[in-house]
Backbone as XML, in Angstrom:
<?xml version="1.0"?>
<chain id="A" units="angstrom">
  <residue number="1" name="MET">
    <atom name="N" x="-158.595" y="-144.660" z="-291.472"/>
    <atom name="CA" x="-158.318" y="-143.411" z="-292.166"/>
    <atom name="C" x="-159.613" y="-142.685" z="-292.541"/>
  </residue>
  <residue number="2" name="ALA">
    <atom name="N" x="-160.577" y="-143.385" z="-293.025"/>
    <atom name="CA" x="-161.852" y="-142.785" z="-293.405"/>
    <atom name="C" x="-162.538" y="-142.193" z="-292.180"/>
  </residue>
  <residue number="3" name="LEU">
    <atom name="N" x="-162.413" y="-142.864" z="-291.040"/>
    <atom name="CA" x="-163.008" y="-142.376" z="-289.800"/>
    <atom name="C" x="-162.361" y="-141.067" z="-289.376"/>
  </residue>
  <residue number="4" name="THR">
    <atom name="N" x="-161.050" y="-140.967" z="-289.507"/>
    <atom name="CA" x="-160.337" y="-139.751" z="-289.153"/>
    <atom name="C" x="-160.768" y="-138.601" z="-290.058"/>
  </residue>
  <residue number="5" name="GLN">
    <atom name="N" x="-160.902" y="-138.881" z="-291.341"/>
    <atom name="CA" x="-161.337" y="-137.844" z="-292.271"/>
    <atom name="C" x="-162.759" y="-137.393" z="-291.958"/>
  </residue>
  <residue number="6" name="MET">
    <atom name="N" x="-163.622" y="-138.336" z="-291.562"/>
    <atom name="CA" x="-164.986" y="-137.981" z="-291.195"/>
    <atom name="C" x="-164.992" y="-137.095" z="-289.957"/>
  </residue>
  <residue number="7" name="ASN">
    <atom name="N" x="-164.145" y="-137.468" z="-288.968"/>
    <atom name="CA" x="-164.060" y="-136.658" z="-287.749"/>
    <atom name="C" x="-163.560" y="-135.255" z="-288.066"/>
  </residue>
  <residue number="8" name="LEU">
    <atom name="N" x="-162.554" y="-135.174" z="-288.925"/>
    <atom name="CA" x="-162.030" y="-133.864" z="-289.311"/>
    <atom name="C" x="-163.101" y="-133.050" z="-290.043"/>
  </residue>
  <residue number="9" name="ALA">
    <atom name="N" x="-163.875" y="-133.722" z="-290.887"/>
    <atom name="CA" x="-164.943" y="-133.040" z="-291.608"/>
    <atom name="C" x="-166.004" y="-132.536" z="-290.623"/>
  </residue>
  <residue number="10" name="LEU">
    <atom name="N" x="-166.353" y="-133.340" z="-289.646"/>
    <atom name="CA" x="-167.339" y="-132.933" z="-288.650"/>
    <atom name="C" x="-166.826" y="-131.764" z="-287.823"/>
  </residue>
  <residue number="11" name="ILE">
    <atom name="N" x="-165.568" y="-131.826" z="-287.426"/>
    <atom name="CA" x="-164.972" y="-130.731" z="-286.655"/>
    <atom name="C" x="-164.967" y="-129.453" z="-287.485"/>
  </residue>
  <residue number="12" name="HIS">
    <atom name="N" x="-164.586" y="-129.594" z="-288.759"/>
    <atom name="CA" x="-164.563" y="-128.439" z="-289.650"/>
    <atom name="C" x="-165.980" y="-127.856" z="-289.784"/>
  </residue>
  <residue number="13" name="ASP">
    <atom name="N" x="-166.972" y="-128.719" z="-289.977"/>
    <atom name="CA" x="-168.360" y="-128.255" z="-290.100"/>
    <atom name="C" x="-168.809" y="-127.560" z="-288.822"/>
  </residue>
  <residue number="14" name="ARG">
    <atom name="N" x="-168.485" y="-128.130" z="-287.670"/>
    <atom name="CA" x="-168.874" y="-127.522" z="-286.397"/>
    <atom name="C" x="-168.224" y="-126.155" z="-286.231"/>
  </residue>
  <residue number="15" name="LEU">
    <atom name="N" x="-166.942" y="-126.070" z="-286.571"/>
    <atom name="CA" x="-166.259" y="-124.781" z="-286.466"/>
    <atom name="C" x="-166.868" y="-123.763" z="-287.427"/>
  </residue>
  <residue number="16" name="HIS">
    <atom name="N" x="-167.199" y="-124.238" z="-288.615"/>
    <atom name="CA" x="-167.808" y="-123.341" z="-289.609"/>
    <atom name="C" x="-169.159" y="-122.822" z="-289.094"/>
  </residue>
  <residue number="17" name="ILE">
    <atom name="N" x="-169.960" y="-123.719" z="-288.582"/>
    <atom name="CA" x="-171.277" y="-123.328" z="-288.065"/>
    <atom name="C" x="-171.125" y="-122.405" z="-286.864"/>
  </residue>
  <residue number="18" name="LYS">
    <atom name="N" x="-170.207" y="-122.725" z="-285.968"/>
    <atom name="CA" x="-169.978" y="-121.892" z="-284.775"/>
    <atom name="C" x="-169.529" y="-120.490" z="-285.198"/>
  </residue>
  <residue number="19" name="THR">
    <atom name="N" x="-168.594" y="-120.433" z="-286.123"/>
    <atom name="CA" x="-168.094" y="-119.145" z="-286.611"/>
    <atom name="C" x="-169.214" y="-118.355" z="-287.274"/>
  </residue>
  <residue number="20" name="PHE">
    <atom name="N" x="-170.014" y="-119.047" z="-288.074"/>
    <atom name="CA" x="-171.135" y="-118.399" z="-288.748"/>
    <atom name="C" x="-172.065" y="-117.749" z="-287.733"/>
  </residue>
  <residue number="21" name="TRP">
    <atom name="N" x="-172.481" y="-118.468" z="-286.704"/>
    <atom name="CA" x="-173.412" y="-117.936" z="-285.724"/>
    <atom name="C" x="-172.772" y="-116.877" z="-284.845"/>
  </residue>
  <residue number="22" name="GLU">
    <atom name="N" x="-171.508" y="-117.023" z="-284.523"/>
    <atom name="CA" x="-170.831" y="-115.984" z="-283.736"/>
    <atom name="C" x="-170.799" y="-114.670" z="-284.511"/>
  </residue>
  <residue number="23" name="LYS">
    <atom name="N" x="-170.560" y="-114.747" z="-285.811"/>
    <atom name="CA" x="-170.557" y="-113.537" z="-286.642"/>
    <atom name="C" x="-171.958" y="-112.929" z="-286.686"/>
  </residue>
  <residue number="24" name="ARG">
    <atom name="N" x="-172.985" y="-113.771" z="-286.835"/>
    <atom name="CA" x="-174.362" y="-113.268" z="-286.868"/>
    <atom name="C" x="-174.715" y="-112.576" z="-285.554"/>
  </residue>
  <residue number="25" name="ILE">
    <atom name="N" x="-174.321" y="-113.190" z="-284.436"/>
    <atom name="CA" x="-174.612" y="-112.613" z="-283.123"/>
    <atom name="C" x="-173.873" y="-111.291" z="-282.948"/>
  </residue>
  <residue number="26" name="ASP">
    <atom name="N" x="-172.603" y="-111.255" z="-283.329"/>
    <atom name="CA" x="-171.822" y="-110.011" z="-283.233"/>
    <atom name="C" x="-172.455" y="-108.904" z="-284.077"/>
  </residue>
  <residue number="27" name="ASN">
    <atom name="N" x="-172.847" y="-109.249" z="-285.299"/>
    <atom name="CA" x="-173.474" y="-108.258" z="-286.180"/>
    <atom name="C" x="-174.784" y="-107.756" z="-285.588"/>
  </residue>
  <residue number="28" name="ASN">
    <atom name="N" x="-175.561" y="-108.661" z="-285.029"/>
    <atom name="CA" x="-176.833" y="-108.277" z="-284.426"/>
    <atom name="C" x="-176.614" y="-107.371" z="-283.216"/>
  </residue>
  <residue number="29" name="CYS">
    <atom name="N" x="-175.640" y="-107.707" z="-282.387"/>
    <atom name="CA" x="-175.330" y="-106.868" z="-281.214"/>
    <atom name="C" x="-174.870" y="-105.484" z="-281.650"/>
  </residue>
  <residue number="30" name="GLN">
    <atom name="N" x="-174.031" y="-105.419" z="-282.664"/>
    <atom name="CA" x="-173.548" y="-104.139" z="-283.180"/>
    <atom name="C" x="-174.700" y="-103.317" z="-283.732"/>
  </residue>
  <residue number="31" name="TYR">
    <atom name="N" x="-175.605" y="-103.967" z="-284.457"/>
    <atom name="CA" x="-176.768" y="-103.272" z="-285.004"/>
    <atom name="C" x="-177.630" y="-102.715" z="-283.872"/>
  </residue>
  <residue number="32" name="ALA">
    <atom name="N" x="-177.844" y="-103.516" z="-282.829"/>
    <atom name="CA" x="-178.658" y="-103.070" z="-281.692"/>
    <atom name="C" x="-178.012" y="-101.868" z="-280.996"/>
  </residue>
  <residue number="33" name="GLN">
    <atom name="N" x="-176.704" y="-101.904" z="-280.827"/>
    <atom name="CA" x="-175.997" y="-100.775" z="-280.204"/>
    <atom name="C" x="-176.133" y="-99.514" z="-281.062"/>
  </residue>
  <residue number="34" name="ASN">
    <atom name="N" x="-175.924" y="-99.663" z="-282.359"/>
    <atom name="CA" x="-176.037" y="-98.511" z="-283.260"/>
    <atom name="C" x="-177.443" y="-97.939" z="-283.234"/>
  </residue>
  <residue number="35" name="GLU">
    <atom name="N" x="-178.441" y="-98.810" z="-283.215"/>
    <atom name="CA" x="-179.834" y="-98.353" z="-283.190"/>
    <atom name="C" x="-180.138" y="-97.632" z="-281.877"/>
  </residue>
  <residue number="36" name="GLU">
    <atom name="N" x="-179.635" y="-98.154" z="-280.778"/>
    <atom name="CA" x="-179.847" y="-97.517" z="-279.468"/>
    <atom name="C" x="-179.219" y="-96.124" z="-279.432"/>
  </residue>
  <residue number="37" name="GLU">
    <atom name="N" x="-178.016" y="-95.985" z="-279.962"/>
    <atom name="CA" x="-177.351" y="-94.686" z="-279.997"/>
    <atom name="C" x="-178.090" y="-93.716" z="-280.920"/>
  </residue>
  <residue number="38" name="ARG">
    <atom name="N" x="-178.594" y="-94.234" z="-282.032"/>
    <atom name="CA" x="-179.342" y="-93.388" z="-282.963"/>
    <atom name="C" x="-180.597" y="-92.845" z="-282.284"/>
  </residue>
  <residue number="39" name="VAL">
    <atom name="N" x="-181.282" y="-93.697" z="-281.549"/>
    <atom name="CA" x="-182.505" y="-93.270" z="-280.871"/>
    <atom name="C" x="-182.181" y="-92.260" z="-279.779"/>
  </residue>
  <residue number="40" name="LYS">
    <atom name="N" x="-181.071" y="-92.458" z="-279.060"/>
    <atom name="CA" x="-180.676" y="-91.516" z="-278.007"/>
    <atom name="C" x="-180.381" y="-90.136" z="-278.581"/>
  </residue>
  <residue number="41" name="LYS">
    <atom name="N" x="-179.780" y="-90.111" z="-279.765"/>
    <atom name="CA" x="-179.425" y="-88.841" z="-280.393"/>
    <atom name="C" x="-180.628" y="-88.154" z="-281.038"/>
  </residue>
  <residue number="42" name="SER">
    <atom name="N" x="-181.691" y="-88.901" z="-281.234"/>
    <atom name="CA" x="-182.869" y="-88.366" z="-281.910"/>
    <atom name="C" x="-183.518" y="-87.266" z="-281.087"/>
  </residue>
  <residue number="43" name="ALA">
    <atom name="N" x="-184.012" y="-86.276" z="-281.768"/>
    <atom name="CA" x="-184.689" y="-85.160" z="-281.100"/>
    <atom name="C" x="-186.172" y="-85.465" z="-280.891"/>
  </residue>
  <residue number="44" name="LEU">
    <atom name="N" x="-186.612" y="-86.612" z="-281.347"/>
    <atom name="CA" x="-188.032" y="-86.941" z="-281.294"/>
    <atom name="C" x="-188.577" y="-86.948" z="-279.871"/>
  </residue>
  <residue number="45" name="THR">
    <atom name="N" x="-187.846" y="-87.518" z="-278.935"/>
    <atom name="CA" x="-188.314" y="-87.563" z="-277.541"/>
    <atom name="C" x="-188.483" y="-86.156" z="-276.988"/>
  </residue>
  <residue number="46" name="LYS">
    <atom name="N" x="-187.501" y="-85.303" z="-277.247"/>
    <atom name="CA" x="-187.573" y="-83.917" z="-276.778"/>
    <atom name="C" x="-188.763" y="-83.195" z="-277.410"/>
  </residue>
  <residue number="47" name="LEU">
    <atom name="N" x="-188.958" y="-83.393" z="-278.706"/>
    <atom name="CA" x="-190.077" y="-82.750" z="-279.396"/>
    <atom name="C" x="-191.420" y="-83.229" z="-278.852"/>
  </residue>
  <residue number="48" name="ARG">
    <atom name="N" x="-191.530" y="-84.521" z="-278.588"/>
    <atom name="CA" x="-192.781" y="-85.045" z="-278.025"/>
    <atom name="C" x="-193.066" y="-84.406" z="-276.674"/>
  </residue>
  <residue number="49" name="GLY">
    <atom name="N" x="-192.031" y="-84.272" z="-275.858"/>
    <atom name="CA" x="-192.203" y="-83.633" z="-274.557"/>
    <atom name="C" x="-192.660" y="-82.193" z="-274.689"/>
  </residue>
  <residue number="50" name="GLU">
    <atom name="N" x="-192.031" y="-81.472" z="-275.603"/>
    <atom name="CA" x="-192.406" y="-80.071" z="-275.818"/>
    <atom name="C" x="-193.850" y="-79.947" z="-276.301"/>
  </residue>
  <residue number="51" name="TRP">
    <atom name="N" x="-194.247" y="-80.820" z="-277.220"/>
    <atom name="CA" x="-195.624" y="-80.770" z="-277.725"/>
    <atom name="C" x="-196.624" y="-81.162" z="-276.640"/>
  </residue>
  <residue number="52" name="THR">
    <atom name="N" x="-196.248" y="-82.081" z="-275.790"/>
    <atom name="CA" x="-197.134" y="-82.467" z="-274.682"/>
    <atom name="C" x="-197.373" y="-81.269" z="-273.768"/>
  </residue>
  <residue number="53" name="VAL">
    <atom name="N" x="-196.299" y="-80.541" z="-273.448"/>
    <atom name="CA" x="-196.433" y="-79.348" z="-272.603"/>
    <atom name="C" x="-197.309" y="-78.314" z="-273.295"/>
  </residue>
  <residue number="54" name="ARG">
    <atom name="N" x="-197.084" y="-78.098" z="-274.594"/>
    <atom name="CA" x="-197.892" y="-77.124" z="-275.336"/>
    <atom name="C" x="-199.375" y="-77.502" z="-275.309"/>
  </residue>
  <residue number="55" name="LEU">
    <atom name="N" x="-199.656" y="-78.784" z="-275.541"/>
    <atom name="CA" x="-201.049" y="-79.223" z="-275.561"/>
    <atom name="C" x="-201.688" y="-79.106" z="-274.188"/>
  </residue>
  <residue number="56" name="GLU">
    <atom name="N" x="-200.929" y="-79.415" z="-273.143"/>
    <atom name="CA" x="-201.463" y="-79.277" z="-271.783"/>
    <atom name="C" x="-201.785" y="-77.814" z="-271.480"/>
  </residue>
  <residue number="57" name="ASN">
    <atom name="N" x="-200.868" y="-76.925" z="-271.852"/>
    <atom name="CA" x="-201.103" y="-75.492" z="-271.630"/>
    <atom name="C" x="-202.309" y="-75.003" z="-272.431"/>
  </residue>
  <residue number="58" name="ARG">
    <atom name="N" x="-202.437" y="-75.459" z="-273.656"/>
    <atom name="CA" x="-203.572" y="-75.051" z="-274.493"/>
    <atom name="C" x="-204.878" y="-75.559" z="-273.887"/>
  </residue>
  <residue number="59" name="THR">
    <atom name="N" x="-204.865" y="-76.797" z="-273.415"/>
    <atom name="CA" x="-206.066" y="-77.354" z="-272.803"/>
    <atom name="C" x="-206.457" y="-76.566" z="-271.562"/>
  </residue>
  <residue number="60" name="LYS">
    <atom name="N" x="-205.482" y="-76.219" z="-270.723"/>
    <atom name="CA" x="-205.759" y="-75.413" z="-269.526"/>
    <atom name="C" x="-206.347" y="-74.057" z="-269.908"/>
  </residue>
  <residue number="61" name="HIS">
    <atom name="N" x="-205.755" y="-73.438" z="-270.938"/>
    <atom name="CA" x="-206.227" y="-72.125" z="-271.381"/>
    <atom name="C" x="-207.669" y="-72.210" z="-271.887"/>
  </residue>
  <residue number="62" name="LEU">
    <atom name="N" x="-207.960" y="-73.211" z="-272.713"/>
    <atom name="CA" x="-209.311" y="-73.362" z="-273.248"/>
    <atom name="C" x="-210.312" y="-73.669" z="-272.136"/>
  </residue>
  <residue number="63" name="LYS">
    <atom name="N" x="-209.904" y="-74.458" z="-271.171"/>
    <atom name="CA" x="-210.790" y="-74.757" z="-270.039"/>
    <atom name="C" x="-211.070" y="-73.483" z="-269.244"/>
  </residue>
  <residue number="64" name="SER">
    <atom name="N" x="-210.044" y="-72.684" z="-269.045"/>
    <atom name="CA" x="-210.213" y="-71.424" z="-268.329"/>
    <atom name="C" x="-211.177" y="-70.499" z="-269.077"/>
  </residue>
  <residue number="65" name="LEU">
    <atom name="N" x="-210.990" y="-70.385" z="-270.386"/>
    <atom name="CA" x="-211.893" y="-69.556" z="-271.195"/>
    <atom name="C" x="-213.330" y="-70.066" z="-271.086"/>
  </residue>
  <residue number="66" name="ASN">
    <atom name="N" x="-213.499" y="-71.353" z="-271.172"/>
    <atom name="CA" x="-214.833" y="-71.936" z="-271.090"/>
    <atom name="C" x="-215.455" y="-71.692" z="-269.711"/>
  </residue>
  <residue number="67" name="ASP">
    <atom name="N" x="-214.654" y="-71.889" z="-268.651"/>
    <atom name="CA" x="-215.159" y="-71.648" z="-267.294"/>
    <atom name="C" x="-215.588" y="-70.191" z="-267.119"/>
  </residue>
  <residue number="68" name="ASN">
    <atom name="N" x="-214.777" y="-69.265" z="-267.628"/>
    <atom name="CA" x="-215.124" y="-67.834" z="-267.548"/>
    <atom name="C" x="-216.416" y="-67.543" z="-268.315"/>
  </residue>
  <residue number="69" name="TYR">
    <atom name="N" x="-216.556" y="-68.125" z="-269.476"/>
    <atom name="CA" x="-217.758" y="-67.921" z="-270.287"/>
    <atom name="C" x="-218.988" y="-68.456" z="-269.549"/>
  </residue>
  <residue number="70" name="VAL">
    <atom name="N" x="-218.869" y="-69.644" z="-268.969"/>
    <atom name="CA" x="-219.994" y="-70.237" z="-268.237"/>
    <atom name="C" x="-220.370" y="-69.356" z="-267.050"/>
  </residue>
  <residue number="71" name="ARG">
    <atom name="N" x="-219.377" y="-68.832" z="-266.337"/>
    <atom name="CA" x="-219.642" y="-67.936" z="-265.197"/>
    <atom name="C" x="-220.388" y="-66.678" z="-265.651"/>
  </residue>
  <residue number="72" name="LYS">
    <atom name="N" x="-219.942" y="-66.103" z="-266.764"/>
    <atom name="CA" x="-220.599" y="-64.889" z="-267.278"/>
    <atom name="C" x="-222.043" y="-65.179" z="-267.669"/>
  </residue>
  <residue number="73" name="VAL">
    <atom name="N" x="-222.265" y="-66.301" z="-268.326"/>
    <atom name="CA" x="-223.622" y="-66.662" z="-268.746"/>
    <atom name="C" x="-224.499" y="-66.886" z="-267.527"/>
  </residue>
  <residue number="74" name="LYS">
    <atom name="N" x="-223.983" y="-67.570" z="-266.511"/>
    <atom name="CA" x="-224.749" y="-67.802" z="-265.288"/>
    <atom name="C" x="-225.073" y="-66.482" z="-264.584"/>
  </residue>
  <residue number="75" name="LYS">
    <atom name="N" x="-224.050" y="-65.613" z="-264.535"/>
    <atom name="CA" x="-224.216" y="-64.325" z="-263.859"/>
    <atom name="C" x="-225.289" y="-63.486" z="-264.564"/>
  </residue>
  <residue number="76" name="SER">
    <atom name="N" x="-225.237" y="-63.457" z="-265.895"/>
    <atom name="CA" x="-226.240" y="-62.680" z="-266.635"/>
    <atom name="C" x="-227.617" y="-63.312" z="-266.509"/>
  </residue>
  <residue number="77" name="ALA">
    <atom name="N" x="-227.683" y="-64.640" z="-266.425"/>
    <atom name="CA" x="-228.964" y="-65.321" z="-266.256"/>
    <atom name="C" x="-229.528" y="-65.056" z="-264.877"/>
  </residue>
  <residue number="78" name="ASP">
    <atom name="N" x="-228.684" y="-64.978" z="-263.874"/>
    <atom name="CA" x="-229.113" y="-64.711" z="-262.500"/>
    <atom name="C" x="-229.615" y="-63.274" z="-262.369"/>
  </residue>
  <residue number="79" name="GLN">
    <atom name="N" x="-229.049" y="-62.364" z="-263.111"/>
    <atom name="CA" x="-229.415" y="-60.951" z="-263.005"/>
    <atom name="C" x="-230.755" y="-60.665" z="-263.677"/>
  </residue>
  <residue number="80" name="THR">
    <atom name="N" x="-231.153" y="-61.516" z="-264.584"/>
    <atom name="CA" x="-232.425" y="-61.229" z="-265.269"/>
    <atom name="C" x="-233.613" y="-61.819" z="-264.593"/>
  </residue>
</chain>
């Protein structure tokens, strides 16, 4: 009888532990899904892309201005 009760206790403990971890895994999976959806809905990626384009355009513009200035300086130096 004591052996049967021990076996039942072990089975109960195993089921309890299994249930505990299954719940933890389910909660973790749900959290990961929610986080993934939140990130997809975020405008941050779009904003980063827009700012990257703006910075690239600004860099091109500044380089063009600098190149034009250097050409003018060279041209005036050549003329003197």
